[in-house]
PLY file of the C-alpha trace (Angstrom):
ply
format ascii 1.0
element vertex 228
property float x
property float y
property float z
element edge 227
property int vertex1
property int vertex2
end_header
40.12 -10.27 5.13
36.98 -8.21 5.76
37.05 -4.90 7.56
34.72 -4.21 10.49
32.38 -2.16 8.29
32.22 -4.94 5.70
31.43 -7.47 8.41
28.68 -5.27 9.85
27.19 -4.76 6.38
27.15 -8.51 5.78
25.44 -9.09 9.13
22.82 -6.46 8.27
22.12 -8.20 4.97
21.67 -11.59 6.64
19.44 -10.03 9.29
17.25 -8.45 6.59
16.94 -11.84 4.90
15.77 -13.33 8.19
13.20 -10.54 8.53
11.89 -11.31 5.04
11.45 -14.99 5.90
9.51 -14.14 9.05
7.39 -11.70 7.06
6.59 -14.42 4.54
5.34 -16.66 7.34
3.08 -13.79 8.40
1.67 -13.89 4.85
1.03 -17.62 5.18
-0.86 -17.05 8.44
-2.93 -14.24 6.93
-3.84 -16.31 3.88
-5.24 -19.14 6.00
-7.04 -16.78 8.39
-8.59 -14.87 5.51
-9.97 -18.10 4.05
-10.78 -19.58 7.50
-9.16 -22.72 6.17
-5.98 -24.73 6.68
-3.81 -25.11 3.57
-1.36 -28.02 3.48
0.75 -26.49 0.69
1.26 -23.27 2.63
2.02 -25.30 5.74
4.78 -27.10 3.87
6.22 -23.75 2.79
6.06 -22.49 6.38
8.03 -25.52 7.61
10.73 -24.88 5.02
10.86 -21.18 5.95
11.24 -22.09 9.62
14.32 -24.14 8.72
15.78 -21.13 6.89
15.10 -18.87 9.88
16.80 -21.33 12.23
19.82 -21.56 9.93
20.12 -17.77 9.72
19.86 -17.51 13.50
22.84 -19.82 13.97
24.90 -18.05 11.29
24.15 -14.56 12.58
25.02 -15.47 16.15
28.26 -17.16 15.14
29.31 -14.35 12.77
28.49 -11.68 15.36
30.62 -13.41 17.99
33.50 -13.82 15.53
33.24 -10.12 14.61
33.39 -9.14 18.29
36.45 -11.30 18.89
38.29 -10.23 15.76
37.72 -6.47 15.84
36.91 -5.74 19.50
34.64 -2.92 18.30
33.89 0.31 20.14
30.78 0.65 22.31
28.25 1.60 19.60
29.16 -1.23 17.24
29.45 -3.64 20.16
25.89 -2.76 21.23
24.69 -3.38 17.69
26.31 -6.80 17.56
24.73 -7.75 20.88
21.39 -6.46 19.57
21.68 -8.62 16.45
22.31 -11.72 18.55
19.33 -10.98 20.80
17.05 -9.89 17.98
17.67 -12.89 15.74
16.79 -15.08 18.74
13.48 -13.19 18.98
12.91 -13.70 15.25
13.46 -17.44 15.70
10.79 -17.48 18.42
8.45 -15.53 16.15
9.01 -18.09 13.41
8.11 -20.89 15.82
4.93 -19.08 16.88
3.85 -18.39 13.31
4.24 -22.04 12.34
2.48 -23.22 15.52
-0.45 -20.94 14.66
-1.10 -23.00 11.55
-1.79 -26.12 13.62
-4.32 -24.14 15.67
-5.99 -22.98 12.45
-6.28 -26.62 11.41
-7.75 -27.55 14.80
-10.40 -24.83 14.56
-11.37 -25.87 11.03
-11.65 -29.57 11.84
-12.85 -29.59 15.46
-14.98 -26.43 15.61
-16.19 -25.69 12.06
-19.15 -23.62 13.31
-16.68 -21.07 14.72
-14.23 -21.14 11.80
-15.73 -17.90 10.45
-14.20 -16.08 13.44
-10.72 -16.65 12.05
-11.52 -14.24 9.24
-13.90 -11.91 11.08
-12.10 -11.56 14.42
-8.49 -12.76 14.28
-7.53 -11.76 10.74
-7.81 -7.99 11.51
-5.54 -8.43 14.55
-3.00 -10.47 12.61
-3.01 -7.97 9.75
-2.26 -5.07 12.12
0.57 -7.03 13.71
2.06 -7.78 10.30
1.90 -4.03 9.59
3.88 -3.41 12.78
6.47 -5.94 11.68
6.83 -4.32 8.27
7.23 -0.95 9.97
10.05 -2.47 12.01
11.67 -3.82 8.85
11.54 -0.37 7.24
12.85 1.26 10.42
15.82 -1.12 10.48
16.55 -0.59 6.79
16.28 3.21 6.94
17.36 3.78 10.57
14.06 5.57 11.17
13.48 6.12 14.90
10.11 7.81 14.33
8.71 4.62 12.80
9.82 2.73 15.88
7.98 5.14 18.17
4.87 4.71 15.99
5.12 0.96 16.60
5.11 1.50 20.37
1.97 3.62 20.02
0.07 1.33 17.64
0.67 -1.69 19.86
-1.95 -0.28 22.23
-4.60 -0.65 19.49
-3.79 -4.34 19.23
-4.23 -4.83 22.97
-7.73 -3.38 22.65
-8.65 -5.65 19.74
-7.41 -8.76 21.55
-9.42 -7.84 24.65
-12.55 -7.35 22.52
-12.00 -10.71 20.81
-11.56 -12.49 24.14
-14.89 -11.11 25.35
-16.54 -12.21 22.10
-15.13 -15.75 22.26
-16.10 -16.15 25.92
-19.65 -15.11 25.06
-19.76 -17.72 22.30
-18.51 -20.39 24.69
-21.34 -19.56 27.10
-23.94 -20.00 24.36
-23.43 -23.75 24.04
-20.99 -26.42 25.27
-20.28 -27.20 21.62
-18.41 -23.90 21.37
-16.12 -24.44 24.37
-13.31 -26.22 22.51
-13.42 -23.92 19.49
-13.65 -20.81 21.61
-10.69 -21.91 23.70
-8.53 -22.51 20.63
-9.55 -19.16 19.14
-8.54 -17.39 22.35
-5.21 -19.25 22.32
-4.60 -18.30 18.68
-5.41 -14.66 19.38
-3.06 -14.65 22.37
-0.26 -16.09 20.25
-0.63 -13.18 17.85
-0.56 -10.83 20.82
2.71 -12.47 21.85
4.06 -11.80 18.36
3.19 -8.15 18.88
5.10 -8.20 22.18
8.14 -9.60 20.37
7.97 -6.78 17.82
7.91 -4.24 20.66
11.02 -5.93 22.06
12.73 -5.64 18.66
11.68 -2.00 18.28
12.88 -1.06 21.77
16.29 -2.61 21.16
16.66 -0.83 17.83
15.71 2.52 19.40
18.50 1.95 21.90
20.99 1.32 19.09
19.90 4.32 17.02
19.72 6.94 19.75
20.96 5.32 22.94
17.56 5.30 24.63
16.94 1.96 26.28
13.15 2.12 26.53
12.80 -1.22 28.31
15.27 -0.11 30.98
13.32 3.15 31.43
10.07 1.18 31.82
11.62 -1.02 34.53
12.98 2.01 36.37
9.56 3.69 36.26
7.92 0.52 37.61
10.38 0.37 40.48
9.59 3.97 41.42
5.86 3.24 41.76
0 1
1 2
2 3
3 4
4 5
5 6
6 7
7 8
8 9
9 10
10 11
11 12
12 13
13 14
14 15
15 16
16 17
17 18
18 19
19 20
20 21
21 22
22 23
23 24
24 25
25 26
26 27
27 28
28 29
29 30
30 31
31 32
32 33
33 34
34 35
35 36
36 37
37 38
38 39
39 40
40 41
41 42
42 43
43 44
44 45
45 46
46 47
47 48
48 49
49 50
50 51
51 52
52 53
53 54
54 55
55 56
56 57
57 58
58 59
59 60
60 61
61 62
62 63
63 64
64 65
65 66
66 67
67 68
68 69
69 70
70 71
71 72
72 73
73 74
74 75
75 76
76 77
77 78
78 79
79 80
80 81
81 82
82 83
83 84
84 85
85 86
86 87
87 88
88 89
89 90
90 91
91 92
92 93
93 94
94 95
95 96
96 97
97 98
98 99
99 100
100 101
101 102
102 103
103 104
104 105
105 106
106 107
107 108
108 109
109 110
110 111
111 112
112 113
113 114
114 115
115 116
116 117
117 118
118 119
119 120
120 121
121 122
122 123
123 124
124 125
125 126
126 127
127 128
128 129
129 130
130 131
131 132
132 133
133 134
134 135
135 136
136 137
137 138
138 139
139 140
140 141
141 142
142 143
143 144
144 145
145 146
146 147
147 148
148 149
149 150
150 151
151 152
152 153
153 154
154 155
155 156
156 157
157 158
158 159
159 160
160 161
161 162
162 163
163 164
164 165
165 166
166 167
167 168
168 169
169 170
170 171
171 172
172 173
173 174
174 175
175 176
176 177
177 178
178 179
179 180
180 181
181 182
182 183
183 184
184 185
185 186
186 187
187 188
188 189
189 190
190 191
191 192
192 193
193 194
194 195
195 196
196 197
197 198
198 199
199 200
200 201
201 202
202 203
203 204
204 205
205 206
206 207
207 208
208 209
209 210
210 211
211 212
212 213
213 214
214 215
215 216
216 217
217 218
218 219
219 220
220 221
221 222
222 223
223 224
224 225
225 226
226 227
């Protein structure tokens, strides 16, 4: 029978595998955005990866609950197990978003080819920065590096600025001609979905900060909002 430490190590390994699958679906998104073109082979891979992510989510949740029941761990390990359950749920949502993005890329290519260039010129830089944030989170989890997590919280502000700039650009294109309305709308939606991915990474980073040093940043933010 496994000890508590062995169970926690196994959960960490499965969580890292889930992170790698999500990261691969980021790669798939970036490849299509870079080429401003939908790729059916990559889409097939993304669907398979989504199935793996869903399977890992179920296993991690079940194993975490079993570990809680069997060992009744102390507060720190209990918080980590709860974090794993919550975080793998976030990763599953991220996997869904990343696969859904591919359908939007196809829509832009087929229904608004005159604006397809914007996938590479405008959205690709945003997506690349968000993937960098995700890889920083992966490294922070692997190495228990709180400083990397704080860097993520800072760099997220840059992404907000890029998304705002893109929205202004797409709205301007939509005003130029009615032919751009559909394509511009889908581009804005795609950009917003990447922004939501960034929000999910902030959620993951905040929870991990809480585990590593006990600082619940999301709770602090809510308390500060209530004071205003």
